[in-house]
PDB file of the backbone (N, CA, C, O) and the ligand in Angstrom, with CONECT records:
HET     ZN  A 101       1
ATOM      1  N   MET A   1      35.475 -66.214  22.094  1.00  0.00           N
ATOM      2  CA  MET A   1      35.484 -64.892  22.742  1.00  0.00           C
ATOM      3  C   MET A   1      34.327 -64.049  22.225  1.00  0.00           C
ATOM      4  O   MET A   1      34.046 -63.959  21.030  1.00  0.00           O
ATOM      5  N   SER A   2      33.727 -63.483  23.136  1.00  0.00           N
ATOM      6  CA  SER A   2      32.627 -62.611  22.718  1.00  0.00           C
ATOM      7  C   SER A   2      32.835 -61.189  23.233  1.00  0.00           C
ATOM      8  O   SER A   2      33.206 -60.939  24.379  1.00  0.00           O
ATOM      9  N   GLU A   3      32.586 -60.342  22.363  1.00  0.00           N
ATOM     10  CA  GLU A   3      32.730 -58.935  22.746  1.00  0.00           C
ATOM     11  C   GLU A   3      31.387 -58.366  23.118  1.00  0.00           C
ATOM     12  O   GLU A   3      30.398 -58.536  22.404  1.00  0.00           O
ATOM     13  N   ASN A   4      31.367 -57.720  24.193  1.00  0.00           N
ATOM     14  CA  ASN A   4      30.127 -57.048  24.569  1.00  0.00           C
ATOM     15  C   ASN A   4      30.156 -55.589  24.137  1.00  0.00           C
ATOM     16  O   ASN A   4      30.754 -54.705  24.750  1.00  0.00           O
ATOM     17  N   LYS A   5      29.470 -55.430  23.053  1.00  0.00           N
ATOM     18  CA  LYS A   5      29.428 -54.048  22.540  1.00  0.00           C
ATOM     19  C   LYS A   5      28.140 -53.402  22.998  1.00  0.00           C
ATOM     20  O   LYS A   5      27.031 -53.861  22.725  1.00  0.00           O
ATOM     21  N   LYS A   6      28.343 -52.353  23.680  1.00  0.00           N
ATOM     22  CA  LYS A   6      27.149 -51.621  24.120  1.00  0.00           C
ATOM     23  C   LYS A   6      26.544 -50.877  22.946  1.00  0.00           C
ATOM     24  O   LYS A   6      27.239 -50.224  22.168  1.00  0.00           O
ATOM     25  N   PRO A   7      25.293 -50.990  22.845  1.00  0.00           N
ATOM     26  CA  PRO A   7      24.660 -50.203  21.777  1.00  0.00           C
ATOM     27  C   PRO A   7      24.809 -48.716  22.059  1.00  0.00           C
ATOM     28  O   PRO A   7      24.652 -48.232  23.180  1.00  0.00           O
ATOM     29  N   GLU A   8      25.115 -48.044  21.001  1.00  0.00           N
ATOM     30  CA  GLU A   8      25.333 -46.612  21.168  1.00  0.00           C
ATOM     31  C   GLU A   8      24.003 -45.878  21.325  1.00  0.00           C
ATOM     32  O   GLU A   8      23.141 -45.891  20.446  1.00  0.00           O
ATOM     33  N   VAL A   9      23.884 -45.266  22.439  1.00  0.00           N
ATOM     34  CA  VAL A   9      22.645 -44.520  22.671  1.00  0.00           C
ATOM     35  C   VAL A   9      22.928 -43.032  22.596  1.00  0.00           C
ATOM     36  O   VAL A   9      23.713 -42.467  23.357  1.00  0.00           O
ATOM     37  N   LYS A  10      22.268 -42.454  21.672  1.00  0.00           N
ATOM     38  CA  LYS A  10      22.465 -41.007  21.533  1.00  0.00           C
ATOM     39  C   LYS A  10      21.241 -40.285  22.074  1.00  0.00           C
ATOM     40  O   LYS A  10      20.098 -40.561  21.711  1.00  0.00           O
ATOM     41  N   HIS A  11      21.530 -39.387  22.923  1.00  0.00           N
ATOM     42  CA  HIS A  11      20.423 -38.572  23.432  1.00  0.00           C
ATOM     43  C   HIS A  11      20.341 -37.288  22.612  1.00  0.00           C
ATOM     44  O   HIS A  11      21.078 -36.324  22.819  1.00  0.00           O
ATOM     45  N   GLU A  12      19.430 -37.332  21.699  1.00  0.00           N
ATOM     46  CA  GLU A  12      19.294 -36.132  20.878  1.00  0.00           C
ATOM     47  C   GLU A  12      18.456 -35.099  21.596  1.00  0.00           C
ATOM     48  O   GLU A  12      17.415 -35.382  22.189  1.00  0.00           O
ATOM     49  N   LYS A  13      18.950 -33.930  21.513  1.00  0.00           N
ATOM     50  CA  LYS A  13      18.213 -32.841  22.164  1.00  0.00           C
ATOM     51  C   LYS A  13      16.963 -32.516  21.366  1.00  0.00           C
ATOM     52  O   LYS A  13      16.997 -32.320  20.151  1.00  0.00           O
ATOM     53  N   GLN A  14      15.890 -32.468  22.078  1.00  0.00           N
ATOM     54  CA  GLN A  14      14.650 -32.108  21.392  1.00  0.00           C
ATOM     55  C   GLN A  14      14.458 -30.604  21.475  1.00  0.00           C
ATOM     56  O   GLN A  14      14.450 -29.998  22.547  1.00  0.00           O
ATOM     57  N   VAL A  15      14.306 -30.040  20.300  1.00  0.00           N
ATOM     58  CA  VAL A  15      14.101 -28.596  20.263  1.00  0.00           C
ATOM     59  C   VAL A  15      12.614 -28.302  20.410  1.00  0.00           C
ATOM     60  O   VAL A  15      11.802 -28.722  19.585  1.00  0.00           O
ATOM     61  N   PRO A  16      12.275 -27.597  21.440  1.00  0.00           N
ATOM     62  CA  PRO A  16      10.857 -27.272  21.613  1.00  0.00           C
ATOM     63  C   PRO A  16      10.344 -26.405  20.475  1.00  0.00           C
ATOM     64  O   PRO A  16      10.972 -25.429  20.064  1.00  0.00           O
ATOM     65  N   ASN A  17       9.206 -26.792  19.996  1.00  0.00           N
ATOM     66  CA  ASN A  17       8.647 -26.081  18.848  1.00  0.00           C
ATOM     67  C   ASN A  17       7.323 -25.417  19.215  1.00  0.00           C
ATOM     68  O   ASN A  17       6.385 -25.351  18.421  1.00  0.00           O
ATOM     69  N   ASN A  18       7.293 -24.939  20.428  1.00  0.00           N
ATOM     70  CA  ASN A  18       6.030 -24.373  20.889  1.00  0.00           C
ATOM     71  C   ASN A  18       6.145 -22.900  21.262  1.00  0.00           C
ATOM     72  O   ASN A  18       5.486 -22.407  22.177  1.00  0.00           O
ATOM     73  N   VAL A  19       7.000 -22.229  20.522  1.00  0.00           N
ATOM     74  CA  VAL A  19       7.152 -20.799  20.779  1.00  0.00           C
ATOM     75  C   VAL A  19       5.966 -20.053  20.182  1.00  0.00           C
ATOM     76  O   VAL A  19       5.761 -20.022  18.969  1.00  0.00           O
ATOM     77  N   ILE A  20       5.219 -19.473  21.055  1.00  0.00           N
ATOM     78  CA  ILE A  20       4.032 -18.760  20.583  1.00  0.00           C
ATOM     79  C   ILE A  20       4.305 -17.270  20.544  1.00  0.00           C
ATOM     80  O   ILE A  20       4.735 -16.663  21.524  1.00  0.00           O
ATOM     81  N   GLN A  21       4.044 -16.710  19.397  1.00  0.00           N
ATOM     82  CA  GLN A  21       4.243 -15.272  19.266  1.00  0.00           C
ATOM     83  C   GLN A  21       2.957 -14.544  19.599  1.00  0.00           C
ATOM     84  O   GLN A  21       1.891 -14.825  19.051  1.00  0.00           O
ATOM     85  N   LEU A  22       3.088 -13.615  20.501  1.00  0.00           N
ATOM     86  CA  LEU A  22       1.916 -12.828  20.857  1.00  0.00           C
ATOM     87  C   LEU A  22       1.795 -11.637  19.917  1.00  0.00           C
ATOM     88  O   LEU A  22       2.740 -11.247  19.232  1.00  0.00           O
ATOM     89  N   GLY A  23       0.616 -11.091  19.917  1.00  0.00           N
ATOM     90  CA  GLY A  23       0.412  -9.928  19.069  1.00  0.00           C
ATOM     91  C   GLY A  23      -0.336 -10.283  17.810  1.00  0.00           C
ATOM     92  O   GLY A  23      -0.634 -11.450  17.554  1.00  0.00           O
ATOM     93  N   PRO A  24      -0.635  -9.280  17.034  1.00  0.00           N
ATOM     94  CA  PRO A  24      -1.423  -9.505  15.823  1.00  0.00           C
ATOM     95  C   PRO A  24      -0.659 -10.338  14.808  1.00  0.00           C
ATOM     96  O   PRO A  24       0.557 -10.210  14.669  1.00  0.00           O
ATOM     97  N   THR A  25      -1.381 -11.183  14.109  1.00  0.00           N
ATOM     98  CA  THR A  25      -0.751 -12.004  13.086  1.00  0.00           C
ATOM     99  C   THR A  25      -1.120 -11.495  11.702  1.00  0.00           C
ATOM    100  O   THR A  25      -0.678 -12.023  10.681  1.00  0.00           O
ATOM    101  N   LYS A  26      -1.936 -10.461  11.698  1.00  0.00           N
ATOM    102  CA  LYS A  26      -2.355  -9.874  10.431  1.00  0.00           C
ATOM    103  C   LYS A  26      -2.090  -8.379  10.463  1.00  0.00           C
ATOM    104  O   LYS A  26      -2.063  -7.751  11.522  1.00  0.00           O
ATOM    105  N   CYS A  27      -1.899  -7.839   9.293  1.00  0.00           N
ATOM    106  CA  CYS A  27      -1.756  -6.395   9.173  1.00  0.00           C
ATOM    107  C   CYS A  27      -3.041  -5.734   9.686  1.00  0.00           C
ATOM    108  O   CYS A  27      -4.146  -6.229   9.461  1.00  0.00           O
ATOM    109  N   LEU A  28      -2.870  -4.624  10.368  1.00  0.00           N
ATOM    110  CA  LEU A  28      -4.018  -3.977  11.008  1.00  0.00           C
ATOM    111  C   LEU A  28      -4.955  -3.276  10.026  1.00  0.00           C
ATOM    112  O   LEU A  28      -6.118  -3.020  10.337  1.00  0.00           O
ATOM    113  N   ALA A  29      -4.446  -2.979   8.868  1.00  0.00           N
ATOM    114  CA  ALA A  29      -5.252  -2.237   7.910  1.00  0.00           C
ATOM    115  C   ALA A  29      -6.489  -3.035   7.490  1.00  0.00           C
ATOM    116  O   ALA A  29      -6.488  -4.266   7.479  1.00  0.00           O
ATOM    117  N   GLU A  30      -7.519  -2.308   7.152  1.00  0.00           N
ATOM    118  CA  GLU A  30      -8.779  -2.930   6.753  1.00  0.00           C
ATOM    119  C   GLU A  30      -8.588  -3.892   5.587  1.00  0.00           C
ATOM    120  O   GLU A  30      -7.876  -3.594   4.628  1.00  0.00           O
ATOM    121  N   SER A  31      -9.218  -5.015   5.682  1.00  0.00           N
ATOM    122  CA  SER A  31      -9.249  -6.018   4.617  1.00  0.00           C
ATOM    123  C   SER A  31      -7.870  -6.396   4.097  1.00  0.00           C
ATOM    124  O   SER A  31      -7.707  -6.730   2.924  1.00  0.00           O
ATOM    125  N   CYS A  32      -6.892  -6.340   4.971  1.00  0.00           N
ATOM    126  CA  CYS A  32      -5.559  -6.781   4.586  1.00  0.00           C
ATOM    127  C   CYS A  32      -5.218  -7.981   5.446  1.00  0.00           C
ATOM    128  O   CYS A  32      -5.393  -7.940   6.664  1.00  0.00           O
ATOM    129  N   SER A  33      -4.739  -9.035   4.839  1.00  0.00           N
ATOM    130  CA  SER A  33      -4.423 -10.235   5.620  1.00  0.00           C
ATOM    131  C   SER A  33      -2.960 -10.602   5.493  1.00  0.00           C
ATOM    132  O   SER A  33      -2.568 -11.745   5.729  1.00  0.00           O
ATOM    133  N   LYS A  34      -2.164  -9.625   5.119  1.00  0.00           N
ATOM    134  CA  LYS A  34      -0.732  -9.906   5.012  1.00  0.00           C
ATOM    135  C   LYS A  34      -0.106  -9.955   6.391  1.00  0.00           C
ATOM    136  O   LYS A  34      -0.681  -9.508   7.384  1.00  0.00           O
ATOM    137  N   LYS A  35       1.070 -10.504   6.415  1.00  0.00           N
ATOM    138  CA  LYS A  35       1.781 -10.595   7.686  1.00  0.00           C
ATOM    139  C   LYS A  35       2.342  -9.229   8.058  1.00  0.00           C
ATOM    140  O   LYS A  35       2.949  -8.550   7.230  1.00  0.00           O
ATOM    141  N   PRO A  36       2.134  -8.837   9.302  1.00  0.00           N
ATOM    142  CA  PRO A  36       2.693  -7.553   9.713  1.00  0.00           C
ATOM    143  C   PRO A  36       4.218  -7.587   9.742  1.00  0.00           C
ATOM    144  O   PRO A  36       4.832  -8.563  10.171  1.00  0.00           O
ATOM    145  N   VAL A  37       4.797  -6.507   9.279  1.00  0.00           N
ATOM    146  CA  VAL A  37       6.254  -6.426   9.244  1.00  0.00           C
ATOM    147  C   VAL A  37       6.754  -5.382  10.236  1.00  0.00           C
ATOM    148  O   VAL A  37       7.685  -5.611  11.008  1.00  0.00           O
ATOM    149  N   LYS A  38       6.093  -4.222  10.181  1.00  0.00           N
ATOM    150  CA  LYS A  38       6.491  -3.145  11.090  1.00  0.00           C
ATOM    151  C   LYS A  38       5.252  -2.556  11.741  1.00  0.00           C
ATOM    152  O   LYS A  38       4.239  -2.329  11.079  1.00  0.00           O
ATOM    153  N   ALA A  39       5.339  -2.314  13.027  1.00  0.00           N
ATOM    154  CA  ALA A  39       4.266  -1.638  13.761  1.00  0.00           C
ATOM    155  C   ALA A  39       2.900  -2.248  13.442  1.00  0.00           C
ATOM    156  O   ALA A  39       1.906  -1.533  13.319  1.00  0.00           O
ATOM    157  N   SER A  40       2.862  -3.571  13.311  1.00  0.00           N
ATOM    158  CA  SER A  40       1.620  -4.309  13.045  1.00  0.00           C
ATOM    159  C   SER A  40       1.037  -4.031  11.666  1.00  0.00           C
ATOM    160  O   SER A  40      -0.138  -4.306  11.423  1.00  0.00           O
ATOM    161  N   PHE A  41       1.835  -3.497  10.774  1.00  0.00           N
ATOM    162  CA  PHE A  41       1.392  -3.308   9.403  1.00  0.00           C
ATOM    163  C   PHE A  41       2.290  -4.091   8.459  1.00  0.00           C
ATOM    164  O   PHE A  41       3.444  -4.380   8.777  1.00  0.00           O
ATOM    165  N   CYS A  42       1.753  -4.428   7.305  1.00  0.00           N
ATOM    166  CA  CYS A  42       2.604  -5.014   6.277  1.00  0.00           C
ATOM    167  C   CYS A  42       3.406  -3.871   5.652  1.00  0.00           C
ATOM    168  O   CYS A  42       3.175  -2.704   5.967  1.00  0.00           O
ATOM    169  N   ASP A  43       4.320  -4.197   4.795  1.00  0.00           N
ATOM    170  CA  ASP A  43       5.168  -3.165   4.198  1.00  0.00           C
ATOM    171  C   ASP A  43       4.358  -2.045   3.574  1.00  0.00           C
ATOM    172  O   ASP A  43       4.619  -0.860   3.781  1.00  0.00           O
ATOM    173  N   GLU A  44       3.366  -2.466   2.803  1.00  0.00           N
ATOM    174  CA  GLU A  44       2.567  -1.498   2.068  1.00  0.00           C
ATOM    175  C   GLU A  44       1.822  -0.558   3.012  1.00  0.00           C
ATOM    176  O   GLU A  44       1.844   0.661   2.845  1.00  0.00           O
ATOM    177  N   HIS A  45       1.177  -1.139   3.987  1.00  0.00           N
ATOM    178  CA  HIS A  45       0.368  -0.315   4.874  1.00  0.00           C
ATOM    179  C   HIS A  45       1.195   0.454   5.893  1.00  0.00           C
ATOM    180  O   HIS A  45       0.739   1.447   6.460  1.00  0.00           O
ATOM    181  N   PHE A  46       2.405  -0.013   6.115  1.00  0.00           N
ATOM    182  CA  PHE A  46       3.295   0.790   6.951  1.00  0.00           C
ATOM    183  C   PHE A  46       3.617   2.081   6.216  1.00  0.00           C
ATOM    184  O   PHE A  46       3.742   3.143   6.827  1.00  0.00           O
ATOM    185  N   GLU A  47       3.750   1.980   4.904  1.00  0.00           N
ATOM    186  CA  GLU A  47       3.948   3.166   4.085  1.00  0.00           C
ATOM    187  C   GLU A  47       2.747   4.105   4.233  1.00  0.00           C
ATOM    188  O   GLU A  47       2.898   5.319   4.371  1.00  0.00           O
ATOM    189  N   TRP A  48       1.584   3.523   4.201  1.00  0.00           N
ATOM    190  CA  TRP A  48       0.346   4.294   4.361  1.00  0.00           C
ATOM    191  C   TRP A  48       0.341   5.013   5.694  1.00  0.00           C
ATOM    192  O   TRP A  48       0.014   6.195   5.797  1.00  0.00           O
ATOM    193  N   PHE A  49       0.715   4.257   6.703  1.00  0.00           N
ATOM    194  CA  PHE A  49       0.742   4.818   8.060  1.00  0.00           C
ATOM    195  C   PHE A  49       1.720   5.983   8.132  1.00  0.00           C
ATOM    196  O   PHE A  49       1.428   7.023   8.723  1.00  0.00           O
ATOM    197  N   LYS A  50       2.878   5.792   7.524  1.00  0.00           N
ATOM    198  CA  LYS A  50       3.889   6.848   7.532  1.00  0.00           C
ATOM    199  C   LYS A  50       3.391   8.076   6.790  1.00  0.00           C
ATOM    200  O   LYS A  50       3.689   9.211   7.162  1.00  0.00           O
ATOM    201  N   ALA A  51       2.624   7.829   5.734  1.00  0.00           N
ATOM    202  CA  ALA A  51       2.124   8.930   4.922  1.00  0.00           C
ATOM    203  C   ALA A  51       0.883   9.560   5.555  1.00  0.00           C
ATOM    204  O   ALA A  51       0.356  10.546   5.040  1.00  0.00           O
ATOM    205  N   GLY A  52       0.423   9.001   6.655  1.00  0.00           N
ATOM    206  CA  GLY A  52      -0.725   9.583   7.341  1.00  0.00           C
ATOM    207  C   GLY A  52      -2.052   9.150   6.755  1.00  0.00           C
ATOM    208  O   GLY A  52      -3.089   9.744   7.050  1.00  0.00           O
ATOM    209  N   LEU A  53      -2.025   8.120   5.927  1.00  0.00           N
ATOM    210  CA  LEU A  53      -3.269   7.646   5.315  1.00  0.00           C
ATOM    211  C   LEU A  53      -4.130   6.882   6.312  1.00  0.00           C
ATOM    212  O   LEU A  53      -5.359   6.941   6.262  1.00  0.00           O
ATOM    213  N   ILE A  54      -3.487   6.184   7.192  1.00  0.00           N
ATOM    214  CA  ILE A  54      -4.217   5.420   8.204  1.00  0.00           C
ATOM    215  C   ILE A  54      -3.599   5.682   9.573  1.00  0.00           C
ATOM    216  O   ILE A  54      -2.424   6.029   9.694  1.00  0.00           O
ATOM    217  N   THR A  55      -4.420   5.505  10.590  1.00  0.00           N
ATOM    218  CA  THR A  55      -3.922   5.681  11.953  1.00  0.00           C
ATOM    219  C   THR A  55      -3.179   4.431  12.376  1.00  0.00           C
ATOM    220  O   THR A  55      -3.148   3.434  11.656  1.00  0.00           O
ATOM    221  N   LYS A  56      -2.589   4.498  13.541  1.00  0.00           N
ATOM    222  CA  LYS A  56      -1.833   3.323  14.002  1.00  0.00           C
ATOM    223  C   LYS A  56      -2.756   2.165  14.338  1.00  0.00           C
ATOM    224  O   LYS A  56      -2.298   1.038  14.527  1.00  0.00           O
ATOM    225  N   GLU A  57      -4.053   2.436  14.413  1.00  0.00           N
ATOM    226  CA  GLU A  57      -5.006   1.342  14.628  1.00  0.00           C
ATOM    227  C   GLU A  57      -5.459   0.728  13.305  1.00  0.00           C
ATOM    228  O   GLU A  57      -6.161  -0.283  13.288  1.00  0.00           O
ATOM    229  N   GLY A  58      -5.054   1.346  12.204  1.00  0.00           N
ATOM    230  CA  GLY A  58      -5.419   0.820  10.901  1.00  0.00           C
ATOM    231  C   GLY A  58      -6.659   1.455  10.317  1.00  0.00           C
ATOM    232  O   GLY A  58      -7.129   1.053   9.253  1.00  0.00           O
ATOM    233  N   ALA A  59      -7.200   2.464  11.021  1.00  0.00           N
ATOM    234  CA  ALA A  59      -8.385   3.146  10.514  1.00  0.00           C
ATOM    235  C   ALA A  59      -7.969   4.217   9.510  1.00  0.00           C
ATOM    236  O   ALA A  59      -6.908   4.831   9.620  1.00  0.00           O
ATOM    237  N   LYS A  60      -8.838   4.413   8.539  1.00  0.00           N
ATOM    238  CA  LYS A  60      -8.520   5.399   7.516  1.00  0.00           C
ATOM    239  C   LYS A  60      -8.593   6.813   8.077  1.00  0.00           C
ATOM    240  O   LYS A  60      -9.430   7.120   8.926  1.00  0.00           O
ATOM    241  N   ALA A  61      -7.722   7.645   7.598  1.00  0.00           N
ATOM    242  CA  ALA A  61      -7.730   9.037   8.024  1.00  0.00           C
ATOM    243  C   ALA A  61      -8.978   9.727   7.486  1.00  0.00           C
ATOM    244  O   ALA A  61      -9.611   9.258   6.540  1.00  0.00           O
ATOM    245  N   ALA A  62      -9.314  10.851   8.111  1.00  0.00           N
ATOM    246  CA  ALA A  62     -10.543  11.556   7.732  1.00  0.00           C
ATOM    247  C   ALA A  62     -10.522  11.940   6.257  1.00  0.00           C
ATOM    248  O   ALA A  62     -11.528  11.821   5.558  1.00  0.00           O
ATOM    249  N   ASP A  63      -9.375  12.398   5.801  1.00  0.00           N
ATOM    250  CA  ASP A  63      -9.279  12.795   4.388  1.00  0.00           C
ATOM    251  C   ASP A  63      -8.478  11.759   3.606  1.00  0.00           C
ATOM    252  O   ASP A  63      -7.588  12.080   2.818  1.00  0.00           O
ATOM    253  N   PHE A  64      -8.829  10.527   3.853  1.00  0.00           N
ATOM    254  CA  PHE A  64      -8.106   9.409   3.248  1.00  0.00           C
ATOM    255  C   PHE A  64      -8.073   9.504   1.725  1.00  0.00           C
ATOM    256  O   PHE A  64      -7.023   9.343   1.102  1.00  0.00           O
ATOM    257  N   GLU A  65      -9.240   9.768   1.135  1.00  0.00           N
ATOM    258  CA  GLU A  65      -9.345   9.814  -0.336  1.00  0.00           C
ATOM    259  C   GLU A  65      -8.298  10.770  -0.919  1.00  0.00           C
ATOM    260  O   GLU A  65      -7.558  10.430  -1.842  1.00  0.00           O
ATOM    261  N   LYS A  66      -8.267  11.949  -0.361  1.00  0.00           N
ATOM    262  CA  LYS A  66      -7.358  12.969  -0.846  1.00  0.00           C
ATOM    263  C   LYS A  66      -5.910  12.542  -0.641  1.00  0.00           C
ATOM    264  O   LYS A  66      -5.084  12.640  -1.548  1.00  0.00           O
ATOM    265  N   LYS A  67      -5.622  12.075   0.548  1.00  0.00           N
ATOM    266  CA  LYS A  67      -4.252  11.667   0.867  1.00  0.00           C
ATOM    267  C   LYS A  67      -3.815  10.495  -0.004  1.00  0.00           C
ATOM    268  O   LYS A  67      -2.685  10.436  -0.487  1.00  0.00           O
ATOM    269  N   HIS A  68      -4.745   9.571  -0.185  1.00  0.00           N
ATOM    270  CA  HIS A  68      -4.426   8.389  -0.981  1.00  0.00           C
ATOM    271  C   HIS A  68      -4.120   8.794  -2.421  1.00  0.00           C
ATOM    272  O   HIS A  68      -3.202   8.271  -3.054  1.00  0.00           O
ATOM    273  N   TYR A  69      -4.906   9.725  -2.912  1.00  0.00           N
ATOM    274  CA  TYR A  69      -4.714  10.214  -4.280  1.00  0.00           C
ATOM    275  C   TYR A  69      -3.305  10.768  -4.447  1.00  0.00           C
ATOM    276  O   TYR A  69      -2.595  10.414  -5.388  1.00  0.00           O
ATOM    277  N   HIS A  70      -2.916  11.629  -3.536  1.00  0.00           N
ATOM    278  CA  HIS A  70      -1.591  12.235  -3.620  1.00  0.00           C
ATOM    279  C   HIS A  70      -0.496  11.206  -3.377  1.00  0.00           C
ATOM    280  O   HIS A  70       0.582  11.260  -3.969  1.00  0.00           O
ATOM    281  N   PHE A  71      -0.802  10.274  -2.496  1.00  0.00           N
ATOM    282  CA  PHE A  71       0.166   9.231  -2.184  1.00  0.00           C
ATOM    283  C   PHE A  71       0.452   8.395  -3.423  1.00  0.00           C
ATOM    284  O   PHE A  71       1.606   8.117  -3.749  1.00  0.00           O
ATOM    285  N   MET A  72      -0.621   7.996  -4.110  1.00  0.00           N
ATOM    286  CA  MET A  72      -0.453   7.174  -5.307  1.00  0.00           C
ATOM    287  C   MET A  72       0.250   7.961  -6.404  1.00  0.00           C
ATOM    288  O   MET A  72       1.078   7.423  -7.139  1.00  0.00           O
ATOM    289  N   ARG A  73      -0.087   9.234  -6.503  1.00  0.00           N
ATOM    290  CA  ARG A  73       0.560  10.071  -7.517  1.00  0.00           C
ATOM    291  C   ARG A  73       2.057  10.181  -7.264  1.00  0.00           C
ATOM    292  O   ARG A  73       2.874  10.068  -8.178  1.00  0.00           O
ATOM    293  N   SER A  74       2.391  10.406  -5.996  1.00  0.00           N
ATOM    294  CA  SER A  74       3.802  10.592  -5.656  1.00  0.00           C
ATOM    295  C   SER A  74       4.592   9.299  -5.875  1.00  0.00           C
ATOM    296  O   SER A  74       5.808   9.319  -6.064  1.00  0.00           O
ATOM    297  N   LYS A  75       3.872   8.183  -5.844  1.00  0.00           N
ATOM    298  CA  LYS A  75       4.549   6.886  -6.036  1.00  0.00           C
ATOM    299  C   LYS A  75       4.786   6.601  -7.506  1.00  0.00           C
ATOM    300  O   LYS A  75       5.696   5.862  -7.883  1.00  0.00           O
ATOM    301  N   LYS A  76       3.929   7.216  -8.335  1.00  0.00           N
ATOM    302  CA  LYS A  76       3.981   6.890  -9.761  1.00  0.00           C
ATOM    303  C   LYS A  76       4.944   7.775 -10.529  1.00  0.00           C
ATOM    304  O   LYS A  76       4.683   8.142 -11.674  1.00  0.00           O
ATOM    305  N   VAL A  77       6.037   8.111  -9.908  1.00  0.00           N
ATOM    306  CA  VAL A  77       7.012   8.927 -10.611  1.00  0.00           C
ATOM    307  C   VAL A  77       7.867   7.988 -11.466  1.00  0.00           C
ATOM    308  O   VAL A  77       8.733   7.271 -10.965  1.00  0.00           O
ATOM    309  N   ALA A  78       7.597   8.018 -12.742  1.00  0.00           N
ATOM    310  CA  ALA A  78       8.323   7.113 -13.631  1.00  0.00           C
ATOM    311  C   ALA A  78       9.004   7.877 -14.755  1.00  0.00           C
ATOM    312  O   ALA A  78       9.663   7.272 -15.602  1.00  0.00           O
TER     313      ALA A  78
HETATM  314 ZN    ZN A 101      -1.483  -4.485   4.986  1.00  0.00          ZN2+
END
């Protein structure tokens, strides 16, 4: 007697791995190559943006030096 065993064929679902994310892949701020987290900025530069140090395009504000100075001071509360 012979048993005819069908080989088990499993159809595994292939998960497509071609999801392309549009938009910037780098933080917009000058010379920053971190991954953007919020509003196309990395965490650090999003803080800058919120503080008015840089525009939403990542350009420095007109009085960046002054703002940055105060920004850094306000951060260094220890
Ligand atoms: Zn950044």
